[in-house]
C-alpha positions as CSV (number, residue, x, y, z in Angstrom):
1,M,-56.2,127.2,183.6
2,W,-55.2,124.6,186.3
3,I,-53.6,125.1,189.7
4,Y,-50.9,122.8,191.0
5,D,-49.0,123.4,194.3
6,D,-50.3,127.0,194.3
7,K,-48.8,127.6,190.8
8,K,-50.8,128.3,187.6
9,I,-50.4,125.6,184.9
10,D,-51.3,127.1,181.6
11,S,-49.1,125.2,179.1
12,I,-47.6,121.7,178.6
13,E,-44.1,123.2,179.4
14,R,-45.2,123.7,183.1
15,V,-46.1,120.0,183.5
16,P,-43.4,117.5,184.6
17,K,-41.7,115.9,181.6
18,E,-42.5,112.3,182.4
19,A,-46.2,112.9,183.2
20,I,-48.9,111.4,180.9
21,G,-51.9,112.6,182.9
22,F,-53.2,113.8,186.2
23,V,-55.9,113.4,188.9
24,Y,-57.9,116.6,189.4
25,C,-60.6,118.2,191.4
26,I,-62.9,120.9,190.0
27,T,-64.7,122.9,192.7
28,N,-67.9,124.8,192.2
29,L,-67.3,127.8,194.5
30,S,-70.9,129.0,194.1
31,K,-72.5,125.7,195.2
32,N,-69.7,124.1,197.2
33,R,-69.7,120.9,195.1
34,M,-66.7,119.1,193.6
35,Y,-65.9,116.7,190.8
36,I,-62.9,114.3,191.1
37,G,-61.5,112.8,187.9
38,K,-58.5,112.1,185.7
39,K,-57.3,113.5,182.4
40,S,-54.6,112.3,180.0
41,L,-52.3,114.9,178.6
42,Y,-51.8,113.1,175.2
43,H,-53.9,111.0,172.8
44,W,-53.1,108.9,169.8
45,K,-54.7,110.4,166.6
46,R,-55.0,108.7,163.3
47,V,-53.2,110.8,160.6
48,G,-52.4,110.5,156.9
49,I,-49.0,109.5,155.6
50,K,-47.9,113.1,154.8
51,R,-48.7,114.3,158.3
52,F,-47.1,111.2,159.7
53,Q,-43.9,112.0,157.9
54,E,-44.0,115.7,159.0
55,F,-44.6,114.7,162.6
56,K,-41.7,112.2,162.4
57,L,-39.4,114.8,161.1
58,N,-40.4,117.3,163.8
59,G,-39.7,114.7,166.6
60,I,-43.3,114.0,167.5
61,E,-43.9,110.4,168.6
62,V,-45.5,108.4,165.8
63,K,-46.3,104.7,165.1
64,R,-47.8,102.6,162.4
65,H,-49.5,99.2,162.2
66,K,-51.2,97.0,159.7
67,N,-54.9,97.3,159.2
68,K,-55.8,93.6,159.5
69,K,-59.3,94.1,157.9
70,K,-58.1,96.0,154.8
71,S,-54.7,94.3,154.3
72,K,-54.5,91.5,151.7
73,K,-52.0,88.8,151.3
74,G,-48.7,90.4,150.3
75,L,-50.2,93.9,150.2
76,P,-50.3,95.5,153.7
77,V,-52.5,98.6,154.3
78,W,-50.9,100.8,157.1
79,V,-52.6,102.8,159.8
80,Y,-50.5,105.9,160.9
81,K,-50.9,107.5,164.3
82,A,-49.3,110.4,166.1
83,K,-49.1,111.2,169.8
84,L,-50.7,114.7,170.2
85,E,-51.5,116.9,173.1
86,S,-55.1,116.5,174.3
87,D,-57.6,119.2,175.2
88,W,-56.5,119.1,178.9
89,L,-56.2,122.8,179.3
90,L,-59.8,123.6,178.5
91,Y,-61.2,120.3,179.9
92,T,-64.0,120.6,182.5
93,G,-64.9,117.0,183.3
94,S,-67.4,114.5,181.8
95,N,-70.3,115.2,184.2
96,E,-73.3,116.8,182.5
97,Q,-74.5,118.8,185.6
98,L,-71.0,120.1,186.2
99,N,-70.8,121.4,182.6
100,K,-74.3,122.9,182.9
101,D,-73.2,124.8,186.0
102,I,-70.1,126.0,184.2
103,A,-72.2,127.2,181.2
104,N,-74.6,129.0,183.7
105,G,-71.7,131.1,185.0
106,D,-70.9,129.5,188.3
107,Q,-67.5,130.2,189.8
108,F,-65.0,127.3,189.5
109,E,-61.5,126.4,190.4
110,K,-59.6,123.6,188.7
111,H,-56.9,121.9,190.8
112,I,-54.4,119.2,189.8
113,W,-53.9,116.9,192.8
114,E,-51.2,114.5,191.4
115,F,-49.4,113.8,188.1
116,S,-48.9,110.2,186.9
117,N,-46.3,108.7,184.5
118,C,-48.4,105.6,183.5
119,E,-52.0,104.8,182.6
120,K,-52.6,102.2,185.3
121,K,-51.3,104.3,188.1
122,L,-53.4,107.2,186.8
123,S,-56.6,105.1,187.0
124,F,-55.6,103.8,190.4
125,L,-55.0,107.3,191.8
126,E,-58.4,108.5,190.5
127,T,-60.2,105.6,192.0
128,E,-58.3,105.9,195.3
129,A,-59.2,109.6,195.5
130,Q,-62.9,108.9,194.8
131,F,-63.1,106.2,197.5
132,K,-61.2,108.3,200.0
133,M,-63.4,111.3,199.4
134,D,-66.5,109.0,199.6
135,V,-68.0,110.5,196.4
136,I,-70.9,108.1,196.1
137,R,-72.2,108.3,199.6
138,D,-72.0,112.1,199.7
139,N,-73.4,112.8,196.3
140,G,-74.9,116.1,197.4
141,K,-71.3,117.4,197.8
142,Y,-69.9,115.7,194.7
143,Y,-70.9,115.7,191.1
144,N,-69.5,112.1,190.6
145,G,-72.4,109.7,190.0
146,N,-70.3,106.6,190.1
147,I,-66.8,105.1,190.6
148,L,-65.3,103.3,187.6
149,G,-68.8,102.9,186.1
150,K,-69.2,100.1,188.6
151,Y,-70.1,101.5,192.0
152,F,-73.3,103.7,192.2
153,P,-75.0,105.4,195.1
154,N,-78.1,103.0,194.8
155,D,-75.8,100.0,195.2
156,L,-75.4,100.9,198.8
157,N,-79.1,100.4,199.5
158,C,-79.1,96.6,199.7
């Protein structure tokens, strides 16, 4: 369960309609450490033609495109995809140490800081939050080991 503006978010119906993802902070209350990240609410999943047709009839967003490797001249092979809800409700971050602490029974709170309606803005908001909170300099307080896979704590020792 997530918390946003002091309200519990426990289903997609409680999320703003236009949101595609959010920036979050998971706090380990036992060790006073935090993890800042982003999570998409939806993902595109490859499906068969029968499920594609079912999803289309039920109003779920779907798309198809040609498989360039398998298509032959005059005979296209189609790839079908559906936009489905991700595992955002149960998500706990991508950091190994964070997930070990969760598995060991430490007390945690999961807070949504901000929703976003586009992918680029979501990435920007996550990066902005990580720089503002100085996650790579103060890595005793944060689980984050890097920012964007580009900036690491050891990079500052030059």
